[in-house]
C-alpha positions as CSV (number, residue, x, y, z in Angstrom):
1,X,97.1,88.0,79.3
2,X,98.0,90.6,81.8
3,X,97.7,94.2,80.8
4,X,101.3,94.8,81.8
5,X,104.6,93.4,80.8
6,X,107.8,94.1,82.7
7,X,111.2,95.4,81.7
8,X,113.3,92.3,81.2
9,X,113.5,91.5,84.9
10,X,111.6,89.9,87.7
11,X,110.1,93.1,89.3
12,X,106.7,92.8,87.6
13,X,104.9,95.5,89.6
14,X,107.8,97.9,89.6
15,X,108.7,97.8,85.9
16,X,105.4,97.6,84.1
17,X,105.1,98.4,80.5
18,X,101.9,99.4,78.8
19,X,100.5,97.2,76.1
20,X,97.5,97.3,73.9
21,X,95.6,94.1,73.5
22,X,93.2,93.4,70.7
23,X,90.3,91.4,72.0
24,X,86.5,91.3,72.6
25,X,85.2,92.2,75.9
26,X,86.4,89.7,78.5
27,X,83.7,87.5,79.9
28,X,84.3,84.3,81.7
29,X,87.6,82.4,81.7
30,X,86.6,80.4,78.7
31,X,86.6,83.5,76.5
32,X,90.3,84.3,77.3
33,X,91.4,82.2,74.4
34,X,90.4,84.9,72.0
35,X,93.0,87.3,73.2
36,X,96.0,88.4,71.1
37,X,98.6,90.3,73.1
38,X,101.5,92.6,72.1
39,X,104.1,94.1,74.4
40,X,107.7,95.3,74.4
41,X,110.2,93.4,76.6
42,X,113.5,95.3,76.4
43,X,112.1,98.8,77.3
44,X,109.0,100.8,77.6
45,X,107.3,101.3,74.3
46,X,107.5,105.1,74.5
47,X,111.3,105.1,75.0
48,X,112.9,102.8,72.5
49,X,116.5,103.7,71.4
50,X,118.6,102.8,68.5
51,X,115.9,101.6,66.2
52,X,115.5,98.1,67.8
53,X,113.1,96.7,70.4
54,X,112.4,93.2,71.6
55,X,108.7,92.4,71.3
56,X,106.4,89.7,72.6
57,X,103.3,88.4,70.9
58,X,100.9,86.1,72.7
59,X,98.3,84.3,70.5
60,X,95.4,82.0,71.5
61,X,96.7,78.6,72.7
62,X,94.9,76.6,70.1
63,X,96.6,78.7,67.3
64,X,99.9,78.1,69.0
65,X,99.4,74.3,69.0
66,X,98.5,74.4,65.3
67,X,101.7,76.3,64.6
68,X,104.0,73.7,66.3
69,X,107.0,73.1,64.2
70,X,106.7,76.5,62.4
71,X,109.5,79.0,62.8
72,X,107.2,82.1,62.8
73,X,104.0,83.2,64.4
74,X,100.7,81.7,63.1
75,X,99.5,85.3,62.5
76,X,101.1,88.3,60.8
77,X,103.0,91.0,62.6
78,X,103.7,94.5,61.1
79,X,105.8,97.5,61.9
80,X,103.8,100.2,60.0
81,X,103.3,98.6,56.6
82,X,106.3,96.3,56.9
83,X,105.7,92.6,57.5
84,X,108.1,91.6,60.3
85,X,106.6,88.2,61.0
86,X,109.8,86.3,60.2
87,X,111.6,88.1,63.1
88,X,109.5,86.2,65.6
89,X,110.4,82.9,67.3
90,X,108.4,80.5,69.3
91,X,109.7,80.5,72.9
92,X,108.8,79.2,76.3
93,X,105.1,78.8,77.1
94,X,102.4,78.0,74.6
95,X,101.4,80.8,72.3
96,X,104.3,83.1,73.2
97,X,106.5,84.4,70.4
98,X,109.4,86.9,70.7
99,X,110.9,89.0,68.0
100,X,113.6,91.6,67.6
101,X,112.1,94.4,65.7
102,X,114.8,96.4,63.8
103,X,115.0,99.3,61.5
104,X,112.5,101.5,63.3
105,X,112.5,105.1,62.1
106,X,112.9,108.0,64.6
107,X,109.7,109.0,66.2
108,X,106.4,107.0,66.5
109,X,105.6,103.7,64.8
110,X,102.7,101.4,65.1
111,X,103.2,97.7,65.7
112,X,100.3,95.5,64.8
113,X,99.3,91.9,65.0
114,X,96.7,90.8,62.5
115,X,94.1,89.0,64.5
116,X,92.0,88.2,61.5
117,X,92.3,84.4,61.6
118,X,90.8,84.4,65.2
119,X,88.0,86.8,64.5
120,X,89.4,89.3,66.9
121,X,90.5,93.0,66.4
122,X,94.1,93.6,65.6
123,X,96.4,94.1,68.6
124,X,98.2,97.4,68.2
125,X,101.1,99.1,70.1
126,X,102.6,102.5,69.4
127,X,106.4,102.7,70.0
128,X,108.6,105.7,70.0
129,X,112.1,105.4,68.8
130,X,114.9,107.8,69.8
131,X,118.5,108.0,68.5
132,X,121.2,106.1,70.3
133,X,122.8,109.4,71.2
134,X,119.7,110.4,73.2
135,X,118.2,112.1,75.0
136,X,115.0,110.3,75.8
137,X,113.7,111.5,79.1
138,X,116.5,113.6,80.6
139,X,115.7,116.8,78.7
140,X,117.9,118.6,76.2
141,X,121.5,117.7,76.0
142,X,123.7,119.7,78.3
143,X,126.1,122.0,76.5
144,X,129.1,122.2,76.2
145,X,130.0,118.5,76.1
146,X,133.5,117.1,75.5
147,X,133.8,113.7,73.8
148,X,136.7,111.6,75.1
149,X,136.5,108.4,73.0
150,X,140.0,109.0,71.6
151,X,141.3,108.5,75.2
152,X,139.1,105.5,75.9
153,X,141.2,102.3,75.9
154,X,139.7,99.1,74.6
155,X,140.6,95.7,76.1
156,X,143.2,95.0,73.4
157,X,145.0,98.3,74.3
158,X,143.8,100.3,71.3
159,X,141.8,103.5,71.4
160,X,138.0,103.6,70.7
161,X,138.8,106.3,68.2
162,X,137.9,109.9,67.4
163,X,134.2,110.9,67.6
164,X,132.4,111.1,64.3
165,X,130.0,113.9,65.3
166,X,129.1,116.3,68.1
167,X,127.2,113.6,70.0
168,X,130.3,111.4,70.3
169,X,129.3,108.7,67.9
170,X,131.9,106.0,67.2
171,X,131.7,102.5,65.7
172,X,130.7,99.8,68.1
173,X,133.5,97.4,68.7
174,X,133.3,93.7,69.9
175,X,136.4,92.1,71.3
176,X,137.2,89.0,73.2
177,X,139.7,88.6,76.0
178,X,140.8,85.5,77.9
179,X,142.0,84.9,81.4
180,X,145.6,83.6,81.3
181,X,146.2,80.6,83.6
182,X,149.9,81.6,83.6
183,X,149.6,85.3,84.6
184,X,146.0,85.5,86.0
185,X,145.6,88.6,83.7
186,X,143.4,89.4,80.8
187,X,144.9,88.9,77.4
188,X,143.3,89.9,74.0
189,X,142.0,87.1,71.8
190,X,142.5,88.1,68.2
191,X,139.6,87.3,65.9
192,X,140.1,84.0,64.1
193,X,143.2,83.0,66.1
194,X,143.4,79.6,67.8
195,X,142.9,79.5,71.5
196,X,146.1,80.0,73.4
197,X,147.3,77.0,75.5
198,X,147.2,79.0,78.7
199,X,143.5,79.9,78.7
200,X,142.2,79.4,82.2
201,X,139.1,77.4,82.8
202,X,136.2,78.6,84.9
203,X,133.0,77.0,86.4
204,X,129.8,78.9,86.5
205,X,127.1,78.9,89.1
206,X,125.2,76.4,87.0
207,X,128.2,74.0,87.1
208,X,129.2,74.5,83.5
209,X,133.0,74.5,83.0
210,X,134.2,76.6,80.1
211,X,137.3,78.4,78.9
212,X,137.5,81.8,80.7
213,X,136.8,83.9,77.6
214,X,134.8,87.1,77.8
215,X,133.1,89.0,75.0
216,X,133.1,92.7,75.6
217,X,131.2,95.1,73.5
218,X,132.0,98.8,73.5
219,X,130.1,101.6,71.8
220,X,128.4,105.0,72.0
221,X,125.2,105.5,74.0
222,X,123.5,108.7,75.2
223,X,126.8,110.5,74.4
224,X,128.5,108.2,76.9
225,X,130.5,105.0,76.2
226,X,128.8,101.7,77.1
227,X,130.2,98.3,77.7
228,X,128.7,94.9,78.3
229,X,130.7,91.7,79.1
230,X,129.7,88.1,79.2
231,X,131.3,84.6,79.0
232,X,131.4,83.7,75.3
233,X,133.7,81.4,73.4
234,X,133.8,82.6,69.7
235,X,135.3,79.3,68.6
236,X,132.4,77.2,69.8
237,X,129.4,79.4,70.7
238,X,127.0,80.9,68.2
239,X,126.9,84.7,67.8
240,X,124.7,85.9,70.6
241,X,121.1,86.9,69.9
242,X,118.1,87.3,72.2
243,X,117.1,83.7,71.2
244,X,120.5,82.1,71.5
245,X,122.3,83.6,74.5
246,X,125.9,82.4,75.3
247,X,125.4,79.0,77.0
248,X,127.6,79.9,80.0
249,X,125.5,82.9,80.9
250,X,123.6,82.1,84.2
251,X,120.8,84.6,83.2
252,X,121.9,87.1,85.9
253,X,123.0,90.6,85.2
254,X,125.1,93.1,87.1
255,X,124.7,96.9,86.7
256,X,128.1,98.5,87.6
257,X,128.3,102.1,88.8
258,X,131.4,104.2,89.7
259,X,132.2,106.7,92.4
260,X,132.8,110.4,93.1
261,X,131.0,113.5,91.8
262,X,133.2,116.6,91.7
263,X,134.3,117.3,88.1
264,X,131.3,115.2,86.9
265,X,130.0,117.7,84.3
266,X,130.2,118.5,80.6
267,X,132.2,115.4,79.6
268,X,131.8,111.9,78.3
269,X,134.5,110.3,80.4
270,X,137.5,108.4,79.1
271,X,137.1,105.5,81.6
272,X,134.5,103.6,83.5
273,X,134.3,104.1,87.2
274,X,134.7,100.4,87.6
275,X,135.9,98.3,84.7
276,X,133.5,95.5,83.8
277,X,136.7,93.4,83.6
278,X,138.1,94.6,86.9
279,X,137.9,94.0,90.6
280,X,135.2,91.7,91.8
281,X,133.7,91.5,88.3
282,X,136.5,89.1,87.4
283,X,135.1,86.5,89.7
284,X,131.5,87.3,88.8
285,X,132.2,86.9,85.1
286,X,133.8,83.6,85.7
287,X,130.7,82.4,87.6
288,X,128.5,83.2,84.6
289,X,127.2,86.7,85.5
290,X,127.0,89.3,82.8
291,X,128.0,93.0,83.4
292,X,126.9,96.3,81.8
293,X,128.0,99.8,82.5
294,X,128.5,103.3,80.9
295,X,130.9,106.2,81.5
296,X,127.8,108.3,82.4
297,X,127.1,105.9,85.3
298,X,130.3,107.0,86.8
299,X,129.4,110.2,88.8
300,X,133.0,111.5,88.5
301,X,132.2,111.8,84.7
302,X,128.5,112.8,85.1
303,X,127.1,113.8,88.5
304,X,123.4,113.6,87.4
305,X,121.6,110.6,88.7
306,X,118.6,111.2,86.5
307,X,120.8,111.1,83.4
308,X,122.3,107.9,84.9
309,X,118.9,106.4,85.1
310,X,118.2,107.2,81.5
311,X,121.6,105.7,80.5
312,X,120.9,102.6,82.6
313,X,117.6,102.2,80.8
314,X,119.2,102.4,77.4
315,X,122.1,100.1,78.5
316,X,119.8,97.4,79.8
317,X,117.7,97.7,76.6
318,X,120.8,97.2,74.5
319,X,121.8,94.2,76.6
320,X,118.4,92.5,76.4
321,X,118.3,93.1,72.6
322,X,121.7,91.4,72.3
323,X,121.4,88.5,74.7
324,X,117.8,88.3,76.0
325,X,116.2,89.1,79.3
326,X,117.9,88.3,82.6
327,X,116.2,86.5,85.5
328,X,117.2,89.5,87.6
329,X,119.6,92.5,87.7
330,X,121.6,93.6,90.7
331,X,123.3,97.0,91.1
332,X,126.6,97.3,92.9
333,X,128.4,100.4,93.8
334,X,130.4,102.3,96.5
335,X,130.2,105.9,97.4
336,X,128.9,107.8,94.3
337,X,128.2,104.4,92.8
338,X,126.1,103.5,95.8
339,X,123.8,106.5,95.5
340,X,123.6,106.1,91.7
341,X,122.4,102.6,92.1
342,X,119.9,103.5,94.8
343,X,118.5,106.5,92.9
344,X,118.2,104.6,89.6
345,X,116.5,101.7,91.3
346,X,114.0,104.1,93.0
347,X,113.2,106.4,90.1
348,X,113.2,103.8,87.3
349,X,111.5,100.7,88.9
350,X,112.2,97.4,87.3
351,X,115.6,98.2,85.9
352,X,117.2,97.1,89.2
353,X,116.0,94.1,91.2
354,X,118.4,94.5,94.1
355,X,121.0,97.0,95.3
356,X,124.3,96.3,97.1
357,X,125.7,99.6,98.4
358,X,128.9,100.4,100.3
359,X,130.2,103.7,101.6
360,X,126.6,104.7,101.2
361,X,125.0,108.1,100.6
362,X,121.4,108.7,99.7
363,X,122.4,111.0,96.8
364,X,124.9,113.7,95.8
365,X,122.5,116.5,96.8
366,X,122.4,115.3,100.5
367,X,126.2,115.6,100.6
368,X,126.0,119.1,99.1
369,X,123.2,120.3,101.4
370,X,125.0,119.0,104.5
371,X,128.2,120.7,103.2
372,X,126.4,124.0,102.6
373,X,125.1,124.0,106.2
374,X,128.5,123.1,107.6
375,X,130.3,125.6,105.4
376,X,128.2,128.5,106.7
377,X,129.4,127.5,110.1
378,X,133.0,127.2,109.2
379,X,132.8,130.7,107.8
380,X,131.0,132.0,111.0
381,X,133.6,130.4,113.2
382,X,136.6,131.5,111.2
383,X,135.5,135.0,109.9
384,X,132.5,136.3,111.7
385,X,133.2,135.3,115.3
386,X,136.8,134.0,115.3
387,X,137.9,132.5,118.7
388,X,134.5,132.7,120.3
389,X,133.7,129.0,120.3
390,X,135.9,126.2,121.6
391,X,136.3,123.0,119.6
392,X,133.9,121.2,122.0
393,X,131.3,123.8,121.3
394,X,131.8,123.6,117.6
395,X,131.2,119.9,117.8
396,X,128.1,120.4,119.9
397,X,126.7,122.8,117.3
398,X,127.5,120.7,114.3
399,X,127.1,117.2,115.6
400,X,130.1,115.7,113.9
401,X,132.7,113.5,115.7
402,X,135.2,116.3,115.8
403,X,136.3,119.5,114.1
404,X,138.2,117.7,111.4
405,X,135.1,115.7,110.4
406,X,133.0,118.8,110.5
407,X,135.4,120.7,108.2
408,X,135.6,117.8,105.8
409,X,131.9,117.8,105.5
410,X,131.9,121.6,105.0
411,X,134.4,121.3,102.2
412,X,132.0,119.2,100.2
413,X,130.0,122.4,99.5
414,X,132.7,123.1,96.9
415,X,130.7,121.0,94.5
416,X,128.1,123.9,94.5
417,X,130.7,126.7,94.0
418,X,131.3,127.8,90.4
419,X,133.8,130.6,91.2
420,X,137.4,129.6,90.6
421,X,140.2,130.4,93.1
422,X,138.1,131.2,96.1
423,X,140.1,131.4,99.3
424,X,138.4,129.6,102.2
425,X,139.3,127.2,105.0
426,X,142.0,124.6,104.4
427,X,141.1,121.9,101.9
428,X,138.4,123.9,100.2
429,X,138.6,123.9,96.4
430,X,136.1,125.8,94.4
431,X,135.1,125.3,90.8
432,X,136.2,121.7,90.4
433,X,137.0,120.9,86.8
434,X,138.4,118.0,84.9
435,X,141.4,118.9,82.8
436,X,139.6,117.9,79.6
437,X,137.3,121.0,79.8
438,X,139.0,123.9,78.0
439,X,139.6,127.0,80.1
440,X,137.7,129.2,77.6
441,X,134.5,127.2,78.3
442,X,134.6,127.6,82.0
443,X,132.5,130.1,84.0
444,X,134.1,133.1,85.6
445,X,131.8,135.8,87.1
446,X,133.9,138.6,85.5
447,X,135.8,137.3,82.5
448,X,133.4,134.6,81.3
449,X,129.9,135.1,82.9
450,X,128.3,133.0,80.1
451,X,130.6,130.0,80.6
452,X,129.7,126.5,81.9
453,X,129.2,126.3,85.6
454,X,130.8,123.4,87.5
455,X,128.1,122.6,90.1
456,X,125.8,119.7,90.9
457,X,122.8,122.0,90.1
458,X,124.0,123.0,86.7
459,X,125.0,119.4,85.8
460,X,121.3,118.6,86.3
461,X,119.8,121.9,85.0
462,X,117.0,120.1,83.2
463,X,115.8,118.8,86.6
464,X,116.2,121.9,88.7
465,X,115.2,124.4,86.0
466,X,117.0,127.5,84.8
467,X,116.7,131.1,85.9
468,X,115.6,132.9,82.7
469,X,117.6,136.0,83.6
470,X,120.9,134.6,84.6
471,X,120.9,131.3,82.8
472,X,122.0,129.6,86.0
473,X,120.4,126.4,87.3
474,X,117.9,127.1,90.1
475,X,118.9,126.0,93.6
476,X,117.0,124.0,96.2
477,X,119.2,125.0,99.2
478,X,117.1,126.7,101.9
479,X,117.9,127.6,105.5
480,X,115.0,129.9,106.3
481,X,113.8,129.0,109.8
482,X,116.8,126.6,110.6
483,X,117.9,127.1,114.2
484,X,121.6,126.3,114.0
485,X,122.9,125.0,117.3
486,X,119.5,124.3,118.8
487,X,120.7,121.0,120.5
488,X,123.8,122.8,121.8
489,X,121.5,125.5,123.3
490,X,119.2,122.9,124.9
491,X,122.1,121.0,126.5
492,X,123.8,124.1,127.8
493,X,126.8,123.7,125.6
494,X,126.3,127.3,124.3
495,X,124.5,130.3,125.9
496,X,121.3,131.9,124.7
497,X,123.3,134.9,123.6
498,X,125.7,132.8,121.6
499,X,122.7,131.0,120.0
500,X,121.0,134.3,119.1
501,X,124.2,135.8,117.7
502,X,124.9,132.7,115.6
503,X,121.5,132.6,114.1
504,X,121.4,136.3,113.5
505,X,124.6,136.4,111.6
506,X,124.8,133.0,109.9
507,X,123.5,134.2,106.6
508,X,123.3,132.3,103.4
509,X,124.6,132.1,99.8
510,X,123.9,133.8,96.5
511,X,123.9,131.9,93.2
512,X,127.7,132.1,93.0
513,X,128.1,130.6,96.4
514,X,129.2,133.9,97.9
515,X,128.4,134.5,101.5
516,X,125.5,136.9,101.9
517,X,123.7,138.3,105.0
518,X,120.2,137.1,104.2
519,X,119.4,133.4,104.6
520,X,119.0,131.3,101.4
521,X,115.5,130.7,100.1
522,X,115.4,127.7,97.8
523,X,113.4,127.9,94.6
524,X,110.1,126.1,95.1
525,X,110.1,124.6,91.6
526,X,113.6,123.3,91.9
527,X,112.7,121.7,95.3
528,X,109.6,120.1,93.9
529,X,111.4,118.7,90.9
530,X,114.3,117.4,93.0
531,X,111.8,115.2,94.9
532,X,109.8,114.2,91.8
533,X,112.9,113.2,89.8
534,X,114.6,111.3,92.6
535,X,117.6,113.6,92.5
536,X,117.0,113.7,96.2
537,X,116.3,110.0,97.1
538,X,112.8,109.4,98.3
539,X,112.7,105.7,98.8
540,X,109.1,105.2,97.8
541,X,109.6,104.2,94.2
542,X,111.4,101.1,93.1
543,X,113.2,100.8,96.5
544,X,109.9,100.1,98.1
545,X,109.9,96.5,97.0
546,X,113.4,95.3,96.3
547,X,116.2,94.0,98.6
548,X,118.8,96.7,99.6
549,X,121.9,95.5,101.3
550,X,124.1,98.2,102.9
551,X,127.5,96.6,103.5
552,X,129.1,99.4,105.5
553,X,132.1,101.4,104.6
554,X,132.5,104.7,106.4
555,X,134.8,106.8,108.5
556,X,133.2,109.2,111.0
557,X,136.4,111.0,111.9
558,X,137.0,112.6,108.5
559,X,136.5,112.3,104.7
560,X,132.7,112.8,104.8
561,X,131.8,109.1,104.4
562,X,129.7,109.2,107.6
563,X,127.4,106.6,109.2
564,X,124.5,108.9,109.3
565,X,124.1,108.7,105.5
566,X,123.6,104.9,105.8
567,X,120.9,105.4,108.4
568,X,119.4,108.2,106.3
569,X,118.7,105.7,103.4
570,X,116.8,103.4,105.8
571,X,114.9,106.3,107.3
572,X,113.8,107.5,103.9
573,X,112.5,104.0,102.9
574,X,110.7,103.9,106.2
575,X,109.2,107.3,105.9
576,X,108.0,106.7,102.4
577,X,106.6,103.3,102.8
578,X,105.9,102.7,106.5
579,X,108.4,99.8,106.6
580,X,112.1,99.2,105.9
581,X,112.4,95.5,106.3
582,X,113.7,95.2,102.8
583,X,116.8,97.1,103.9
584,X,119.6,95.1,105.4
585,X,122.3,97.0,107.3
586,X,125.7,95.5,108.1
587,X,128.4,97.6,109.7
588,X,132.1,97.0,110.3
589,X,134.5,94.7,108.4
590,X,131.9,93.1,106.2
591,X,133.2,90.3,104.1
592,X,132.3,90.9,100.4
593,X,131.5,87.2,100.0
594,X,128.9,87.4,102.7
595,X,127.3,90.5,101.1
596,X,127.2,89.0,97.6
597,X,126.0,85.6,98.9
598,X,123.1,86.9,100.8
599,X,121.9,89.1,98.0
600,X,122.1,86.3,95.4
601,X,120.3,83.9,97.7
602,X,117.6,86.5,98.2
603,X,117.1,87.4,94.5
604,X,117.3,83.8,93.3
605,X,114.6,82.8,95.8
606,X,112.3,85.6,94.7
607,X,112.9,84.8,91.0
608,X,111.9,81.2,91.7
609,X,108.8,82.1,93.6
610,X,105.8,81.0,91.3
611,X,103.1,82.8,93.3
612,X,101.1,85.8,92.2
613,X,101.7,87.6,95.5
614,X,103.0,91.1,95.5
615,X,106.7,91.9,95.1
616,X,106.9,92.9,98.8
617,X,105.2,89.7,100.0
618,X,107.7,87.6,97.9
619,X,110.6,89.7,99.2
620,X,109.6,89.1,102.8
621,X,108.8,85.4,102.4
622,X,112.1,84.7,100.6
623,X,114.4,86.6,102.8
624,X,117.3,84.4,103.8
625,X,117.6,83.5,107.4
626,X,121.1,85.1,107.6
627,X,119.7,88.4,106.2
628,X,119.5,90.0,109.6
629,X,120.9,93.3,110.8
630,X,124.3,93.2,112.6
631,X,127.9,94.2,112.6
632,X,131.1,92.5,111.8
633,X,133.7,93.1,114.5
634,X,137.3,92.5,113.5
635,X,139.2,89.9,115.5
636,X,142.0,91.0,117.7
637,X,143.9,87.9,116.5
638,X,145.7,88.4,113.2
639,X,144.3,86.1,110.5
640,X,141.1,85.4,112.3
641,X,137.9,86.3,110.5
642,X,135.6,89.1,111.7
643,X,132.9,88.0,114.2
644,X,129.3,88.7,113.3
645,X,127.0,90.1,115.9
646,X,123.3,89.9,115.1
647,X,121.4,92.9,116.4
648,X,119.1,95.7,115.1
649,X,121.3,98.5,113.9
650,X,120.4,101.8,115.5
651,X,121.8,105.3,115.1
652,X,123.6,106.2,118.3
653,X,126.9,107.7,119.6
654,X,126.3,106.2,123.0
655,X,127.4,102.7,124.1
656,X,124.9,100.1,125.1
657,X,125.1,97.4,122.4
658,X,128.1,95.6,121.0
659,X,127.7,97.2,117.6
660,X,127.2,100.8,118.8
661,X,130.0,100.3,121.3
662,X,132.4,99.4,118.5
663,X,130.8,101.6,115.7
664,X,129.3,104.8,117.3
665,X,127.4,107.1,115.0
666,X,127.6,110.9,114.9
667,X,125.2,113.6,113.8
668,X,125.2,116.5,111.3
669,X,124.4,120.2,111.4
670,X,120.8,120.2,110.4
671,X,119.9,117.3,112.7
672,X,121.5,119.3,115.6
673,X,119.1,122.1,114.5
674,X,116.2,119.8,115.2
675,X,115.9,118.2,111.8
676,X,115.2,114.5,111.0
677,X,117.8,111.8,110.6
678,X,116.7,111.2,107.0
679,X,118.0,114.6,106.1
680,X,115.4,114.9,103.3
681,X,113.6,118.1,104.2
682,X,115.0,120.6,101.7
683,X,112.8,123.5,102.8
684,X,111.1,123.2,106.2
685,X,107.5,124.2,107.0
686,X,107.5,127.1,109.6
687,X,105.8,127.5,112.9
688,X,105.5,130.4,115.3
689,X,108.1,130.8,118.0
690,X,107.0,129.6,121.4
691,X,109.1,129.8,124.6
692,X,107.9,126.3,125.5
693,X,109.9,125.0,122.5
694,X,113.2,125.3,124.3
695,X,114.9,123.7,127.3
696,X,116.3,127.0,128.4
697,X,114.5,130.1,129.6
698,X,114.8,133.2,127.4
699,X,114.3,136.7,128.9
700,X,111.6,138.8,127.3
701,X,114.3,140.8,125.4
702,X,115.9,137.6,124.2
703,X,112.6,136.2,123.1
704,X,111.8,139.4,121.2
705,X,115.2,139.2,119.5
706,X,114.6,135.6,118.6
707,X,111.3,136.6,116.9
708,X,113.1,139.3,115.0
709,X,115.7,136.9,113.7
710,X,112.9,134.5,112.6
711,X,110.1,136.8,111.6
712,X,108.3,134.0,109.6
713,X,108.8,131.4,112.3
714,X,111.2,128.5,112.8
715,X,111.3,125.0,111.3
716,X,108.5,122.7,112.2
717,X,110.3,119.4,111.7
718,X,107.1,117.4,112.5
719,X,105.7,118.5,109.2
720,X,106.7,117.3,105.7
721,X,109.0,119.7,103.8
722,X,107.6,122.4,101.6
723,X,107.0,121.0,98.1
724,X,108.0,117.5,99.4
725,X,106.4,115.0,97.1
726,X,107.0,111.3,96.3
727,X,109.2,110.4,93.5
728,X,107.5,110.3,90.1
729,X,108.7,107.0,88.7
730,X,109.6,106.8,85.0
731,X,109.3,110.6,84.7
732,X,110.5,112.7,81.8
733,X,111.8,116.2,81.5
734,X,110.8,117.7,78.2
735,X,112.4,120.5,76.2
736,X,109.9,123.2,77.5
737,X,111.6,126.0,79.4
738,X,109.5,125.3,82.5
739,X,110.9,121.7,82.6
740,X,107.8,120.3,84.0
741,X,107.8,116.7,85.3
742,X,105.2,114.5,83.9
743,X,104.4,110.9,84.7
744,X,104.8,108.4,81.8
745,X,104.0,105.3,83.9
746,X,101.5,103.1,82.1
747,X,98.0,103.2,83.6
């Protein structure tokens, strides 16, 4: 038996779980029959939640044959001193038994298989159980925290109810709904009531026709509210277990994420970002797919991707312990849901086997960093040097398609500003709060300096770390050495004097997002932990070996959903791994059916591949023929479908190919300062200033002034960023004040 077992999915190398195997030293193949194996299936053994875990025991084949017809294992299994042998069931494959171990106490327990009958040592595995309220790996619970279960509406229209404790505990509720053939709407199915006459029928991907009835389970998890949904007819189907899943389930699972980010702090959330019973999920449920989600996977409720990863881990564990392991799990999400899916897949390999992203960003931090750069420039243009630059020059300096797009990007820095009521350019709103957070809990630098701070940094303070003096989350934003307007200087759009004035006066921010004269120097520890945790997407973790389909969705003229973010994801995968052929990019009016179809074909083929090849080899070999880069160009004739043009997708604002002609890309401020397209250098390495590094000629006085503006040197974009490290997969943030990352990946 392999020394690894995976997390209820098909990504074996990505989601490995440690096991301990009781055996003699392995010799030739003939001795392998003496092995007794023990592993967890539903989650890693060191991060079990809720007292339950699905466990696998593998015994010698000869023993399994002698146990044919028996309901339990031919050897004894214990949790501590408790005999749990009766929990185990023979399953697929000779000698393989699976059991749901329940009633685990908080903390560490030892699972043991008695290998006595086979003259082998016992197989032992230590598991660590955490409360369903968490935390497990995300660090101490953020405070304050507002429970909103009273405002959460169940499928039958009732409330989930008032919280029972400070961690938002409520009873778990299971309800059934049916799809009405008369109204094409969901209707509650009361327990014990006969099936209504207007229940719609549905046919699954396996060709099974069943009444369109969905079981939806709602309960507390990690201080959020989870839901899972699956086809299940309570009148004819058995109560689900990991050994008797609903017969209409096609063994495929969808992880649903939400959207947004601002206001995503200090609250549970009273609604999912996307209802498991809403939108495209209706069709998917009818086809036999199952769905799981959590309010904390909706960034508008909780803008902390690492916490979302922990919550996804717990949610998938709960699903597997209720229904069994899926063949594969696909993540779907747009905007904030896109980056949540990408970040969870990268930092927690094996939870997600494929990602479908639309209106894509790499992460919320990338939006904030781009916004902070742009916001310094809006301040410079409006307050420091008003009227000096034309709109054309502003566009040349910032790289955006126009002033409106540039200002929309700048206004996204508001998610880093904790000070209420700040006056700034039109559209800027500081201190974004949800109405559920009481005024008396909110930060104010004068009247409530100890209050909660509404920023992306403070929402993930366990990742970034905390200033021991102020109590504020440490910040990774850094613009030391950044030469704003470098491209505009080199093309002649601005003069050397204008370039020097701009960089001399651009300044930075303090911890309250006030403009200050010195440039901002990011905290080195916060920068390192941002990379390690995946709060800034790296692309070299789980994303290295799973299909990623980017199905477009952007507007380069305003609203900050810009194309460069889509290309940044690909660039990060490429930079981390040396390849990006697992990333499919479609631009334009992409039909949702095409996106879904190509991903399902891809994942199904990988899951059916019996070889022992690497995950990446399987991914490449099983890539569908239609999974090629391209764009979908809308027809000029009303009612005609979009036309697909197959061509490599490239970042360009210049015509030259049909896709770039129709969908030109535009840049961003730090790229126009010489930075890379992936936008993932939080703090640049520095190099001495050299006159040869510019396409213009500086006078001796101008060169001296340039060196005084950048006394430590300017950004060397050819080098990795300072403290730039790969993502540490399956990391944990402990309660220690230093919040050190440590790698819990099994050896």
